[in-house]
C-alpha positions in Angstrom: -85.0 -39.3 102.9 -84.7 -35.6 102.3 -87.4 -34.8 104.8 -85.7 -37.1 107.4 -82.4 -35.3 106.9 -84.1 -31.9 107.2 -85.8 -33.1 110.4 -82.6 -34.3 111.9 -80.7 -31.0 111.0 -83.5 -28.4 111.0 -81.2 -25.3 110.9 -78.8 -26.5 108.2 -78.8 -24.9 104.8 -78.7 -27.5 102.0 -77.9 -27.0 98.3 -78.3 -30.8 97.7 -79.7 -32.4 100.8 -78.6 -36.0 100.6 -75.3 -35.2 98.9 -74.4 -32.5 101.4 -75.5 -34.7 104.3 -73.4 -37.5 103.0 -70.3 -35.2 102.6 -70.5 -33.6 106.0 -67.3 -34.5 108.0 -69.4 -35.5 111.0 -71.7 -37.9 109.0 -70.8 -41.5 109.7 -71.8 -44.6 107.8 -74.2 -45.4 110.7 -75.9 -42.0 110.3 -76.5 -42.7 106.6 -77.8 -46.2 107.3 -80.0 -44.8 110.0 -81.7 -42.4 107.6 -82.1 -45.2 105.0 -83.6 -47.6 107.5 -86.0 -44.9 108.9 -87.1 -44.2 105.3 -87.9 -47.8 104.8 -90.3 -48.0 107.7 
């Protein structure tokens, strides 16, 4: 999932990718589920 997050947000600096992605104000539940679903493919 970390690679998918980096691919979706290529210019973002991450300290802890999934945690920081999850805690971004603009991240919705659908965004999180989309990353998880894509990782399961």
